[in-house]
N, C-alpha and C positions, 0 to 999 in steps of 0.2 A: 380385099387382100386374101391370099391363101391362109387358111387357118394355121395357127402357129404349130400345132403338133403335126400337121400334115407336112409342113415344110421341114420340121425337125427330123421326120422320118426319111426325108429325101436327101438332106445335105447337112453339112456342119454349119452352124450359125455362129456369128461373131457378135458378142455383147460389147458394150462400150467400156470405157475405162473409168478412172477416178473422177468423181464429182467434187469431193472436198479439196483434193489437190489443186484442181483447176480454179475453184472459188478462191482459195488462198492465194494463188498466183495472180488473181485479179484484184487483190487488195482486201479480201475479207479477213477480219481478225479471227483468230482461233477461238476466242471466247464468245463469239457471236453464235446465235442459233442459225445454223445453215438452212434449216427447213423453212424458217420464217422469210428467207430471201425470195421464196416463191411469190410472196405478196409485196415485199418492200423493194426488191430488185429483180423483177421478173425478166427484164431484158438481159441481165447478166447470166441468169440460169438458161434462158433460151439460146443465148449465143453458144454456150457449152454444148447443149444438145445438137445444135446445127453443126458444130465442128466435128463431133463424133459421127454424125451421119455422113458428112463429106469424106471422113476418113474411111468409110466403108462399113460401119456398124450395121448389123441387121436388127439389133435390139438395143434400144436406149432405155436407161433406168431413170425413174422419177427421182427428183431431189427430195426424197422423203425418208431417208434411211433412219433418222432419229425422230420421226414425226409420230411417236406414240405418246400416250398420256403421261407416262412416267418420265420420259426424257424431256418432253416439252415442259413438264411441271417445274423442272430446274430453272427454266427461264421465265416462269410465271405465265406460261402459255398453255396450261393443261386443258383449258376450255376451248382451244382452237384446233383440236385434232382434225375435225371434219374439214374445216375450210382450208387449212394448210395442205392437207393431203389432196383435196380436190384441186386446189390451185396448182400443186406440183404435177398432178396427172394431166391437167388441162394444158400446161406449158409443154410437156413432153408430147402430148397428143397433137398439138398444133404443129410442133416441129416435125413429127413423124409423118403426118398425113397418111397416105396409103402406100408409103414407100417402105417403112420399117415398123416393127412391132414395139409396143411400149410395155415395159415390165415395171410393176409397182415395187419399189425398193423398200424393204422392211428389215430393220436390224433388231438386236436384242433390246430388252426393256431397260437395261442398265441398273437393275436392282436384283439382289438375290431372291430366288424363288424357292418354294419348298422342294426338297426337304431341308435346305440350308437357310432359307429365308422365310419371311412372314407371309409372302404372297402365295396364296393357294393356287393350285392348278386351274381351278375354275375361273379365278380372277385373271390369271395369265391369258387363258384362251379368250376371255371377254375383252381384254385390252387389245390383243392382236386382231380380234374380229372387228372391233370398232374401227381400227385403221384400215383393215382390208376392205370393209364395206364401203368406206369413203372412196378408196382408190378404184374399186370396181364400178361404183356408180359414175365415176368421172371418166371411165372408158379405157382402163388398162387392159391389155391382152393376156397378161399372166402376172404372177407374183414372183419376186426374187427375194427369198429369205437368205440373208447373207451375214457373214462375220459372227456366227454364233460360236460360243465357247462351251455352253452347257448343252449336252445332248438332250436332256429333259426339256429345257426351254424350247429348243428347236422342234422337238417332237410336238409339243403343245401348240407352238406357233403354226406348224404345218396342219394340225387338226383344225385350227381356227380358220385359216384361209381357205382350206378345201371346201368349206361350207359355201363359198361364193361360186364354186363350179368352174373356176378357171385353172389352167395349167400352173404348176408350181415348180420352181427351181429352188432346191434347198441346199445351202452351202454352210460349211463350218470351217473353223481355223485348225490348221495342223502346225504344231510347234516343231522346233528343229530336230527333236528326237523322233519325228515321224508319227507321233501320237497327238491326240488333242491336248490342249493346255491342262486338262484335268487327268491326263494319262490314259485315256481310252483308245483302244485300237480303232483306227478309222474304219476298218471293215465292219466292225460291230455297229458303228453309227450308220454306215451306208445301208446295211441290211435293215436296220430299223426304219430308215427313211423310205426305202423301197416298199417295205411292208405297210407303211402308213400312206402310200399312194403318191409319193413325189414323182414328177415326170422327169426331172433332171436332179442329179445328186452329185455332190463333189465338194471342192475346196475353194476358198477365196481368202484374201488378205494374208496374214501370217508372215513368213520370212521372205519368200521369193520363189521363183519357178523351180529351182532344183529340189527343194524340200517337198513341194507339192508333187513333182514328178516322181520322186522316190516313193511317196505315199501311194500315188496312183499305180505305180509299177507293182506294188504289193497286192493290189486288188485282184489282179488276174481277170477272169471272166466276170467277176462281180461288178455289176453296174455298167458293163460294156454296152455301148449304145445309148447310155443315159448319163454319161459322165460330163460334168461341167467343171472347168477350172478357170479361176480368175485370180492369179497371184498378185502380190505386191511387186513393185519394181525393185526388189531386193530390200536390204536394210537401209533406213534413212541415215544420212550423215549430216552433221551440222557444221557448216563452215561460215565463220564470221556472222553467226546469227541466222543464217539461211539454211533451209532444209533441202538436201539433195538426195535423190534416190539413184543408186548406182547402176541398176540394170538398164542397159540401152535398148532402144527399139529393135536393133539387130539381134541382140541376145534373146529378147523375147520371141522373135520370129523363129529362132533356132529351137527353142523349147516348144513352140506351137507345133512344129513338125513332129517332135517327139511325143507330144500328147496325142496327136492324131494317130500315131502308130499304136497307141494303147487303146484306141477306140473312143476317144473323146468326141462328144457330139456338139459341144458348145465351148467357146473360148472367149476370154475377155481379160480385163485387168482390174486391179484394185488400187490401193494407195500408191501414189507415185507414177502411175501410168497416165499417158497423155494421148491425144488423137494420133500422134505419130506412132506410138506403140500399137494402137489399134489398126492403123494403116498397114503396118508390117505384118501383124497377125492375119489380116485379111488377105494380104498377098500370099502368105504361106498356105492358107486354106485353099485359095484358088489353084495353087500349084500342085496340090496333092489331095486325093480323096482319102478317107479313113482306111487304114490298112485292113485288108480282108483276112490276113493271116492271124491266127489266134495268138494272144500274148502269152508270156510264160505262165505256168500254173501259179495260182495265188498261194501265198504263204499261209499256212494254216493258222487261224486265229485261236488263241487260247480261250475256250469257252468256259473256263473256270468251273471244272466239275464240282458238283455239290460236295461240300465238306461237312463232316459231323460237327454240329454246334454243341457247346457246353450246356447241359441241362441246368435249369435255375438252381435246383437244390444242390448242385455239385460245384457251383462257381466259387463259393467262399464259405467261411464259417458263418458269416452273417446270413447269406442266402439259405444255407442249410438249416439254421435255427428257425428262420421264418417259415421255410418250407415244412418243417416238422411241427409247426404250431407253437414254437417257443416265443419268448418275449425278450429279445435282445436289448441290452443297455449299452449306450455309447456315451463317453465323456468327451466334451469338446476340448481340444488342445490347440491353442493358437501357436504358430511357429514363433520362435524367439526373434528379437530384433538384431541379434548378432549371429556369429557363426559357430558358437559353442553349443552342441546338442546335449551335453551331459545331463543338464537338469531335466530335459525332456525325456531322456532315456530313463532316468531314475523315477520320474513321475509315471511313465508308462508301466514300469515294473510294479510300482505301488498300486496302480489301477488294476493291473492283472492279478496281483495278490489279493485284492479286495473282491475278486470273483467276477470282474468285468472284462470282457474279451475285446472290446472295440474302443478306439478313439476316433473322434471326428476332427479332421484337420482342415480349417478354413484356408482358402487360397487368397492371400493378400487382403485380409478383412479390412473393410473401410478404406480400400485403396492405399494401404500402407506398405512400406518397404520392409520386408522381413525375410528371414531365411525361406527359401523356396519350399512351399508346402510339399511338393512331390519329393524333394530331397529329404525332408524330414520324415516323410512316410517310409522311404527306403531305408533310412537309418534305423527307424524303429523295427522294421521287418528284419533287419540284419542283427539287431542287438537285443530284441525282446520277443516275447511270445504274444504280444498284442497284435490285433489285426486292424489296420487303419481303414477308415472311410475317407477317401481323399476328395475334397472339393476341387473342381477343376473349372476355371472360369475362362470366358472368351475374350476378356478385356485385353490381354497381353500377347495374344498369339494369333497368327493367321492360320488358314486351313492347312497349309503345308506343315507348319510347326506342330499343330495339334496332332495330326496323324502320326508324325514322327515320334512325338512325346508318348502318345498312347500305346503305340506298338512297343516302344522301348520299356515303358513302365510296366506293361503286362509281362514282358519277358523277364523283368527284374523281380517279379513277385507280387505286384499290386493287383488286388482282386475287386475291390469295391470303389465305385466312382460316382460322385455326385456332380452332375452337370449344372453349372450356374452361369448366368450372363456376366456377373461381376460388377462391383460398385464402380461408378465412373471416377476417373482420376480427380475430378474437380472437388470431390468431397474429402480427399485424402491429403497425404503429406506433400505431394507434388502435383498441384492442380494444373500445371502446364504440360504435364506428361501427355504423350499422344496415345489415345486408346486405339485398339485395332477393331474389334467387333466385326470381323468378317461374317460371323454368324452370332445368333443369340443362343440361349440354352436349348431351345427347340432344335435348331440346326445342329448343335453339338450332339444332342441326343441321337439325331439321325446318323451322324458320322460314326458314333460309337456302335450303334446298332449294326451299321454296315460292317465295321471291323469284326464285330461278334459273329457276323455271317460269312466272314472270309473275303470281304471286298472293301476296297478303299473308295474315296469319293468319286473317282472316275469309273467305278464299277469294275476295276481290275482285281483279279485274284491276288490275295496276299499269302496263299498257302494256308498254313494252320491258322484258324481264326483266333481272335482274342476271346476271352470268356468273362468279360467284366459283368459284375452285378451292377446294373445300371440304374442310378437314382437321380431324382430331380428335387428341386425345392418347391415349396408351396407356402402361400401366405393366407391363412384363413381370415385375416382382418384387413385385406387389401382395400384401399380407398375405392377402387373400381372393382368390386367383387365379381361382377359379371365377366369382365375381361379376364380376371384371374382364373375363373372357372373355365372359360374358353381355352386359355393357354394351358391349363392343366390337362384338359381333354386332348389338346394337340400334343402335349408331351407324352401322354400315354400312347397316343396313336403313333408317335415317333419311336416308341420302343421302351419307355420308362418301365422299370420293374418294381421300384419302391420310391417312396417320397419321404423327405424330412421337412417338417414345417418350421417356419419362423418361430421364435420364442412365443409361447402362448401364456398370456396372463388372464385371459377370459375363456375358461373352458367351454362355456356355452357357444361362443363363436366358433370354436373348433368343431363342436358337435354339429352345428348347423352346416358348416363347410363339408363335413363328412357325409351328411345327408344329401347335399347337392351333388357331390361327385360319385354317389353310389353307382350310377350306370357305368362308370369307367373305373371302378374301384381297383386300386393296387394297394399293397401293404403300406401303411403310413406309420412313421415314427414321429411322435410328437416332440417338438422342441420345448424344453422346460428350462427356465432361467431363474435361479434363486437370487432375488435382489439382495444386495449387500447393505444398502442404506437408502434413505430418502433421496439423497443426491444421485445415487446410482439409478433410482427409479425415474428421477427427472431427466437424466441423460438418456435413458432408454426411450422415454416417452417423446422427447423433443429432438433427439439428434441421431437416432438409429433408424434408417429407412425400414419400413415394414413392421415396426414394433408399435403396438397399441397397449398402453398401460391404463386400465380403467381408473376412474376417479376413486372407487372404493379401495383399490389396491394402493393408490397414492396416499389415501388418508390413513390406511393401516400402517404404512411405512413412516408417515409423518409423526404418528403417535409414539413411535419407538424413540425413547430418549437417550439411550446409550448405544454404542457400537455393538455390544453383545446382544442387546434387545433387538436391534435392527436386523442383525444377522439371523437370529432365531426366528423373527417374524417372516423374513424372506424365505427361509427354509419351509416354514409352515404353509405359506401361500403356494409355494412350488409343490409341496406334498399334496395339498388339497386339490390343486389343478390336476395332478397326475392321477389321484384316486378317482376324480370326477370323470375322467375320460378313459380309464384303463380298459374298460370292457369294449371300447370301440377302436382301439389302436393296436398295432402289432409290435410296438417297441417304443423306446424313448431315447432321446438324445438330451443329455443334461449338460448345461454350461457350467464352467467353474470360474466364477468371477474373480478376476485378478490372480488367476492361477491357483486358487484355493480349492484343491481337489477334495479335501476333507468335507467341504460344504456339499459337493456333488454326491459324495458317498452317503451323507446324512439324508439327502433328498430321496435317494433310491432305497434307503433302508425301510421306507414305508411299504415297499413291495412285499417284504416279509418272506420267510421260508425259502429264500434264495430265488424267488420268482425273477426270471430274466437274467440270473447270474449263476455262475458256477458256484459250487460250495467253496468257501474261502480256504485257502491253503497257506496259513501263516508259516513263514520261514522258507517257503518254496521259492525257487528262482523266478524272476519275472519273465 
């Protein structure tokens, strides 16, 4: 056969249509692994290939869209990447013969990748390379990367498959607003893919031909001669339990002609398209060559000029204190279980009068239903001179809600943010509540760093950047300390500027942790919890995730015979811990058990001479 790229330079090529739609129409259940059918039902897959070839397709795609290790793992088939991809390529190769080309179909991994997920770029490329190598060994002529939502994932998939030396078509989804689902301008993605060496670039899946056409229209000369478009057959409709796509083959043929006018070099179909759709596209391609007249000029893409970011020492009173070498103190203030903030306002004023500038506000601690921590922080900003450090967790919000919250909270005056994953609902008041966890604390840190640089998750400019002083949590006594240290390193790499530890009852453990993280050191505020009683110590040891109360501390609390003795012993233990680590930390966050802020004041009194605190101003307003 003529080499694929040679043919592509001479004429418009027609790709096939939907594989999943046709398998479903032939009785495959939606919860089955479609890629496994290459082995268990090869005749069914082969029949679909044959139908598309008879319809006039120049390129057929292997039934391997989801045959990567991550997606196959959901069906217990992670160890069958190689044989399922080889089987899929062999079926398509047998059907194609020397009449048409075979494209190895590869879709997204189906899991979040960095910066929002745990999967590193190197691992991403390795997973795509594993699939690509199996397809290449089985004889595909090119690769078709399709239905990608993440620009970053598509970029790394492209890098991985390019190692095989075959041509690559790289396609992503365009939403109804003409941008990617993450809000990126398609022109930005197209430029990136061309720079990375893709041979065909464009759109597939999504809403339907009209939206893809309008996106292609905006590209102008960009990508002309390398554009591939494979839309869905419109939006699906469900009638009496059956799925129907509304775009007819005739309608598709109309848009095929329009895409040719824009300089498209390859056309095909995605979800909902059938051999009849491909037959009509083929007829449209035969009837007209790509237009020689240039398209309208491309609409200028907002390249998001560099915006001045807020320097660390200017972000907040907390960042300024640390930047100047101070020793800030923060008192933990859990939101109330009701809607009345008055006690919190009075407590914050008392804390401020004691010479302490900051309160630490947990976000739904132990997965409990309380006043929203962000709302409490804003109330304190409005009514007191205290500066909150807001915990913000991933459990209850998706990526869209997070970005909206964070931009709004910054506009309302919030400056300090501690990114946490959040306790799972099963340990709290409502164990059946649905967690979100679009990202974990590392992904959230990346999101905030982007906003601090003037860009959202889709890398779109937001104008004036946020200026959050960006913090993360750390657990010096994690059960898997090596994993905790790795995650801390990733948090720093994601943009963390300070850290607050879990309550520390063993100062030696904190010192060892600080030694281990020295290569990626950021300012650390030690968490100190004055125990109130032996029962309180038992609770912390056995029921609070991440807390380790040593036997020695348990015994000291057990020996206290009265409530007053227990309280005094808890304060002494906390003071001893603070004194032991004070030369190695940059501040302290002290808990106030059961809302007893006086206990917290007594703990930090050991600092002496106002270290870490303003001079007290009795009688001054909070």
